C-alpha positions as CSV (number, residue, x, y, z in Angstrom):
1,M,9.8,-15.5,26.3
2,S,11.7,-13.2,28.8
3,S,15.3,-12.1,28.6
4,G,17.9,-12.3,31.3
5,T,21.6,-12.6,31.8
6,A,23.6,-15.7,32.3
7,S,27.2,-16.0,33.2
8,H,29.4,-19.0,32.3
9,A,33.2,-19.2,32.9
10,G,33.3,-15.4,33.6
11,A,31.4,-14.2,30.5
12,T,28.1,-12.5,30.9
13,R,25.7,-12.3,28.0
14,A,22.0,-11.6,27.3
15,V,20.0,-14.8,26.7
16,A,16.4,-15.8,26.2
17,S,14.9,-18.0,28.9
18,I,15.9,-21.5,28.1
19,A,14.1,-24.5,29.5
20,P,16.2,-26.5,32.0
21,I,17.4,-30.0,30.9
22,V,18.0,-32.7,33.5
23,R,20.7,-35.0,32.1
24,P,23.4,-37.4,33.2
25,A,26.6,-35.5,34.1
26,A,29.4,-35.5,31.6
27,I,33.2,-35.2,32.1
28,G,33.2,-31.5,31.2
29,D,30.7,-30.9,34.0
30,V,33.0,-32.0,36.8
31,P,34.7,-28.6,37.4
32,Y,31.3,-26.9,37.7
33,I,29.9,-29.7,40.0
34,H,33.1,-29.4,42.1
35,H,32.7,-25.6,42.3
36,L,29.0,-25.9,43.5
37,L,29.9,-28.5,46.0
38,E,32.8,-26.4,47.4
39,I,30.4,-23.5,48.0
40,Y,28.0,-25.6,50.0
41,A,30.8,-27.4,51.8
42,A,32.3,-24.0,52.9
43,Q,28.9,-23.2,54.4
44,G,28.9,-26.5,56.3
45,N,25.9,-27.8,54.3
46,L,27.6,-30.9,52.9
47,L,30.9,-32.7,53.0
48,P,33.5,-31.7,50.4
49,R,34.3,-34.0,47.5
50,T,37.6,-34.0,45.6
51,M,37.8,-33.7,41.9
52,N,39.2,-37.2,41.7
53,E,36.2,-38.6,43.7
54,L,33.8,-36.7,41.4
55,Y,35.4,-38.3,38.3
56,R,35.2,-41.7,39.9
57,H,31.5,-41.2,40.7
58,L,30.6,-39.3,37.6
59,R,28.0,-41.9,36.5
60,D,26.1,-41.3,39.8
61,F,25.5,-37.6,38.9
62,F,22.7,-35.8,37.2
63,V,22.8,-32.1,36.4
64,I,20.4,-29.4,35.3
65,D,21.7,-27.7,32.3
66,V,20.5,-24.2,31.5
67,D,21.9,-23.0,28.2
68,G,25.1,-25.0,28.7
69,K,25.6,-24.0,32.3
70,V,25.4,-26.5,35.2
71,A,22.7,-24.9,37.3
72,A,22.3,-27.7,39.8
73,C,23.5,-31.3,40.5
74,G,22.6,-34.3,42.5
75,A,23.8,-37.9,42.7
76,L,22.4,-41.4,43.3
77,E,24.7,-43.5,45.5
78,I,23.8,-47.1,45.8
79,F,24.5,-48.9,49.1
80,T,22.7,-52.3,48.8
81,D,20.4,-54.1,46.4
82,S,17.5,-52.2,48.0
83,L,18.9,-48.8,49.3
84,G,20.2,-45.8,47.5
85,E,20.9,-42.2,48.7
86,V,20.3,-38.8,47.2
87,R,23.8,-37.1,47.6
88,S,25.4,-33.9,46.7
89,L,22.2,-32.1,45.9
90,V,23.0,-28.4,45.2
91,V,21.5,-25.6,43.2
92,D,23.5,-22.6,42.1
93,D,22.3,-19.4,43.9
94,E,21.5,-17.8,40.6
95,F,18.9,-20.6,39.9
96,K,17.3,-21.1,43.4
97,G,13.6,-21.1,43.6
98,R,12.9,-22.5,40.2
99,G,12.2,-26.1,41.3
100,F,15.6,-27.5,40.2
101,G,16.1,-29.4,43.5
102,R,12.7,-31.1,43.1
103,M,13.5,-31.9,39.5
104,L,16.7,-33.6,40.4
105,V,15.3,-35.6,43.3
106,E,12.4,-36.8,41.0
107,R,15.0,-37.8,38.4
108,I,17.1,-39.6,41.0
109,A,14.0,-41.4,42.4
110,E,13.1,-42.4,38.8
111,E,16.5,-43.8,38.3
112,A,16.4,-45.6,41.6
113,R,13.0,-47.2,40.7
114,A,14.3,-48.1,37.2
115,I,17.2,-50.1,38.6
116,G,15.2,-51.9,41.2
117,L,15.9,-50.0,44.5
118,K,13.2,-50.2,47.1
119,R,14.3,-47.3,49.3
120,L,15.9,-43.9,48.7
121,M,17.3,-41.9,51.6
122,A,19.1,-38.6,52.3
123,L,20.8,-36.9,55.2
124,T,19.7,-33.3,55.1
125,Y,19.4,-29.9,56.8
126,V,16.2,-29.3,54.8
127,A,13.9,-32.1,55.8
128,P,10.7,-30.2,54.8
129,F,11.9,-30.0,51.2
130,F,12.1,-33.8,51.1
131,H,8.8,-34.3,53.0
132,K,7.1,-32.4,50.1
133,L,8.4,-35.1,47.8
134,G,7.1,-38.0,49.9
135,F,10.1,-38.7,52.1
136,K,9.5,-39.4,55.8
137,T,11.9,-38.6,58.7
138,V,13.5,-41.7,60.2
139,A,16.1,-42.5,62.8
140,K,19.7,-42.6,61.4
141,D,20.2,-46.0,63.1
142,T,17.6,-47.5,60.7
143,L,20.1,-46.9,57.9
144,P,23.2,-48.9,59.0
145,E,24.3,-49.2,55.4
146,K,24.9,-45.4,55.3
147,V,26.1,-45.0,58.9
148,W,28.7,-47.7,58.9
149,S,30.0,-47.1,55.4
150,V,30.1,-43.3,55.1
151,C,29.0,-41.6,58.3
152,V,31.6,-43.3,60.4
153,K,34.3,-41.5,58.4
154,C,32.7,-38.1,58.8
155,Y,34.1,-35.5,61.2
156,K,30.5,-34.9,62.4
157,F,30.0,-38.6,63.2
158,N,29.5,-38.2,67.0
159,S,27.6,-34.9,66.6
160,C,25.7,-35.3,63.4
161,D,23.0,-32.6,63.1
162,E,21.5,-33.7,59.8
163,T,18.0,-35.3,59.6
164,A,17.6,-38.7,57.9
165,V,14.7,-39.0,55.5
166,L,13.5,-42.0,53.6
167,L,11.3,-42.6,50.5
168,E,9.8,-46.1,50.0
169,I,9.9,-46.6,46.3
170,K,6.9,-48.3,44.7
């Protein structure tokens, strides 16, 4: 077991490597989720979400917990009886390269399958990441449920530079 440092709420301490746990998000995770999303939003990599919106959609979220710290998060948003979306997928810079994004997408896909969804989509700047997980690139206009419920409200609507990817769930 190797040693490293972990910081949480400003405190730094030596810790042993702890196995990451993928779990449903809890109320106490919302400030950390919001912080991660704000970082990515400031970089232009996703749309910002308010704390209020995160509390309302808390049950959509999964987090990766490493020794009590939210290291990554992702959400499953349901659009129809057959279509869901991977949303708000972010990994703290401290934890990048450890497979946490893959772990979250796999957990979200598992949840989508368990509740009976047939398709899982994402809008992304990193299509190759999703391709490795079985998603295929599709035209955005094949996803009207997303385009006309969420995208139409986005400031990038007329100049969207994200790639739509879709996984057929078996």
